[in-house]
N, C-alpha and C positions, 0 to 999 in steps of 0.2 A: 459749791460743787463735794460733795461727798466722791469720796474714793471710789466707791462702788457705782456710783452714777456717771463719773468720769472716764471707768472704765467702758462702761457697757455704749457712749457715746465713739468711745475712740474704737472700739467693735463695729458700729454701724457702719463708721465714719471708714474702716478701712474693704469692709465689705460691700458698700455705694463705688467703693472707689475699681474694688477687684471686678463687678457686674460689670459695671464702665469702658474700662480695659475689655472686657471678654466680648459686650457688645462690638465695639470698635474692629477687633482683630477679628469677629466672623465674619462679617462681611470679604475679606480679603482672602481668609482661609479659603469659603463657599467657591470666592471666585476664583483661587487657582486650584482649588480640583475640580470646577467645572469646567477651564481647560486643558487641563493633563490628565484629569482621571488616572492617573498614574504613580507609583510610588516616587521618590528622590532616586534619581538615577537616568531615569526617564523622563525622553523629548515626545512630545508628540506632534505628529506630522502636519497636524489643524495649523499648530502654532505660525510652521513655515510657509503656511499658504496654501496646504493641500483643503482642494474643495470636494466635499463627497455628495454624491448624486449626479453632480452636474455637469458627469461626462467633458470633462476639459481634461490637459494635459496633469499630470499630481507629480512627474518627475523631478522636477527642479527643486518643488516641495521637499520629500523624501532623498535628496539626495545632500538637499540643507540639511535637514534631521540625522544623516549617516555622518554628515562632517562634525558633527559636535563632538564624535565620542562615545555620546551616549548612549546606551538602550534605548531602541525606535517601539515606540507605540501606536498602534493603526486602531482610529474607532470605531465603533462599526459605521457604516455604510459600503459605499464602492466608489474606490477609485482607480483613475487609470494610471498607467507607464504609458512613453511613447518609447520607452528603453529599459535594458533590464539596469536590478538592480544589485549590489556584493554586502553582503552583509559579512562580516568577519570579526574576530574575539567580542562578539557582545550580543543581546536577546533585542529581537523584536519577536512584539508580541499583538495579537488584537484584540479584542474584547471578548469572540468565540469564534468560530471557525467557523461558522454557518451566518457569521454579522459581518465581519470584516472582510470585505471582499477586496481584492489587487484583481483587476485585469490589464491586460495584459494587450496592448494595441500599435503593433507595429510588423512590418513584413516581410522581416529576413528573417527566416525561422530558426537558422543555424542559433539565434540567441536566447538563450531561458528568459524566467520572469526571474525568478531570482536565485543568486549562485550563496552557496555555505562555507565558510572555509574557515580555519582556527578551532579555538573552543567557541564553539558558537550554538543559542536556541533558536529553534523557529517554535513557533506556536502558535496554535490559537487564530486561524487563519485560512480564508477560501483564497484558492488564486486560480487561475482559468485565462482564456486568451477569448479575445470576439468570436461569437461562431464563424463567423466569416472568412475568419484564417485558417481554421485548419480546412485542408484538400480534402482527408481521406485517404490518401497518401506520400503521409511522412514516414522518414524511413528514422534512425538511429539519430540521435540527438536532437533531432529536429523538433520543434514546438514543445521544449524545455518546461513542466513550473516549475519544477524545485530541480537546481543541480547540485551534484555533490564533491568542491571545490574542483579544481581547475592543474592545470600543468606546473604551474606553482603554489598550491601548497594546497593540501588537503581539507577533511574534516577528522576532526582528532580527538581522544578520548577526552571522554565526559561532555560530550555534546550531544544535544538532544533535539530531535524530531517528533513534536509532537500535537496533537489533535489538531491536523488540517484536511480541507475538503478542496479536494483536487479534481477539476474537468474541460471538459471540452479543452485539451490538449492534445499533442502527438505521443508522448510518453513523462506521465508527473513525476517520478523522482527517475534523474539519471544521475549515475559516477560512472564518467570517462574514464579510459584505460588510462591513462596518464596522472589520477588522479589518485589520491588515497581516502581511504573511509577505515578506522581501528575505532572499538572500546564505544560507539553507538548509538543510543538507545531512539529506535523508532517507534511510534507508543498510538496508537486510536490516530490510525489514519484510512478515509474512504476516497476511493477512484473510482469515477463513472465517467464515459465518453471521453476512452482515447482511442487515437485512430493507430497507435503504433504498439508502444507497452507499457503496462502500469506502474509498471518497479523493474527498470532495467540498473541492476548494479554490475559492473562491468570491469572496474581495476583490477588490481592482483596484490596480493600477500594479504587479506584483510581479515582482521582478529576481532576477534568479541564481540561482534556486535550484534544487538537482539533486536528481531521484526517482531511485535509483538500488539493486534488487534486491527489490522487490519483488513479491509472490506473493498474489495474491486469486483466492480460490475461495467460491463462492458453495455453490457442490456441489447447486444445488436445492436448498434447505430453503427459503427464501423467496420463495413464486413471483410474489411483486407488490413484486422489486425492480425498481431506476430505470437505474443504472449500476456498473457495478466504477470505474471512476477519473477524475472527473470535475477539468479543471485549466479555469471559466469565470473572472465577473468581466473582468480581463487578467491579461496575463503577457505577460515579454518574456524572452527567451531560454534556457528552462528544458530543463535536459538530461537525460533520461531512460534508465536505459540498465537492462537486463534486466527489462524488465516480462513480468509472467507474471499472465496474468488466462484465468482458466478457469470450466467449469462453470454455466449460468444456469441458466434462464433470464432475461435482462432486455433491456432497453430499447436498451441503449448497451454496447458491450465498454471504448471508449475515450473520450470525450465532451471535446472541442478546440472552444472556444471564443475569440475574443480573444486566441488565442496564437502572440504573433510571433517566426520568427527557433527554431522550435522546434529541438532536436537529437537525437532518436531513435537509439539505439544499435541499441538492437535490442529489439522487443517481439513476445510470444506468444501467441496464441487458440489455445485451445482444448477445446472438447467443448462453447463455448457455444451456446445457441438464442435470436436474436433473438427478442423476446416479442410484438411486434405488427409490421402488413404495413407497408412503405414505412422500413425505418429499414437505418441499415449498420452495423457491428458498430465502427466508427471512423468517427464524424462528425466532421466538420469545420468549421465555421464563422467566417468573415472570421480565420483560421488559418494560419500558413503556417511552413514549417518541409524537413526531414532527415531522411527516414527510415532510415539503413544497411540496419536485417533485419527487415523484415517475413514474422512464418512463423502462418497459418493452415492447421488442421489438427483434421479428423476434428468441425467444427463440424457440429451440427446445425443442417438447415434445416428451420424449422415453420411459416415465415411465406411471403405473397409477398413481392414485389417486393422481395428484400433483400440486403444486398451487403458486400462488406467495405468499400471504403471509399464514403463518401456523403457532400459537397459542399456545403454551405448557402450562404450568401451571401457575398461578396465585394467588398469596399472598395476595394481597392487592389491589384488583378490580382494576388491570389494564389496560389501557386506551391508543390505539393506534391512534394517531389523524392526517391524512394527507389531507394535501392542493386540490393537484396535483393528482389524478390516470392517467395514459395511458398505451393504450395496446394494439398495434401495431404492426400485424402481427402475431398473435400468431401461433404457430407451422406449420409458414412460413420459413425458413431461404432460406436463394439465393443458386441458386447450388452449386457457387463455395464453400461456405461453406459446405453443405453435403457430397460432393464429394470429399470433403479434409476430411472427418472421416470416422475410419476406421465402416462399418458394417448401417450408421443412414442410408444409402439407400436401402438395404437389411430390418430394420425395416421397414421403409418408404413402399418400395412394389414398388414405382415408383413414381417421382419427380414429378408425378401430384394429387400424394394418401396427399396432406399436408391439412392445415387446420384444422379445427377440428368433421371432419369425419372420422379421423383414431382410431380408441380404443381405444388408448391408452389417446387421447387430448380427448375423449368424455367423461373423465374422469375427467377430469383437470374441475381446479375453482379458481375465485380467491380467497379465504379468506376460512382458514379451519384451524377446532381446531381439539387436536389430541382424539382420543375418551376413550380414564383414564386418560384425562386433570384435575386437580382441581382447583378450585374458581375461580370467574368471569371475560371474558375477554370484553371488546369493540374495534369497531373499528368503527370511528368517521370522515367522508370524505369529503369532498365538495364539488368536484368535477372531474366525473371521464370520460374517454371517450376510445372507446374502435374503434376502425380501421382493417377493413380484406380486403386484397389483395384476399379475395374468394370469391363468391357469397353464397347468400345463409347462413349468417352466424348477421346478423343483430339481431337475437330472441338474444344472445348470449350478445352483448351490452346492450339491454335494461335489460336483468336480471340481472347483474353483480354477478352470481353465488357465493354460501357459500353453504360449510359444515359444519355440528358438532356444539356444543353447544358453538355457539360464537354472539352475536350481533353484528352489521352494520348496523349504524347509517346514512342518510347524515346531514349533519349540521343543514339544513334548517329543519330539521324537528323537531329540539330541539329549535330551536330561535333563532336563532345565527350559526356566524363564527367559523368555526377551529382555534380555539388560540394553 
């Protein structure tokens, strides 16, 4: 046999052996991917006995997966927890926020579904309670979907809370007073059907957090709710961008208390009704910062002396600077929205009785100050636009009505632009 033929035969032999080896390994690789569907470093809760969509308790399987110390993967399907879980210094993720569902089914309303601590990432999950567990009178810290830290350890810099869908809860995201939260990214989170608060950040001395791409929509299911988005306790330098708050009624849309140097890129209020007299859809107390764009559209005015921005106390001559404020269709929600809210049509009297001519709307202003507030508060704005779908309301556009002891100044009067 010639050297050339021998070389050819050897090449064929190597190729055949390589092909056989690949064929033998392929089923193993495929099987492993089918089981875990995740990269190395993750464990799949199904590998520990979790059974999706069968309405059985999967808590033990989640606990076993967590005990491995590895990152946790939750595949598509609905998994039931009879007790809360704690994720610390690891990643827990699902296949997607709309398909990997963790549903809580336990009576103790003080227990959250998931608590995250340390340097942790939670992403691509759907968190909810069983419908029958929500009594619609939940208060602070009750029926919480995601708790940020506890009295032992908070959520630390570099942590990520992303791509979550949360509904049928008392509060969607909750940071208790004795916790901490610094340098955390909250991104792409949708909240609906909450009976108390959508976001409730209460711990002190928070620094460097980013809240981006939130859509908070109560859809009027729970009419005793408190607020959509709350930053209280104390926080310095938070960034909020593309915050959409829709469809109350609630006491507040956005509540800022002891929040300094906030930077809001864009915030959008739509179809909300303040549920109590003498309230503002954005309430600021001892807080200052910048809002690039604020939009207030089709919001139903059901109470007296309501406002877009209401300010309370000021301990350090607080200033809120606004680039653009846009009011469109004040007290002019569409017919479907009105008909969908019990009692709203009766309050208006008729669908034609909208706009600024209702008794409640006549007391509506853009900026307002609490009567007993202390300290100096100032609002500086650059551009203001008002558009009405009804006639004879153009004087409102010109006046930018304000009530109480608050200074409202157009930036050009100060000889510059808003920064």
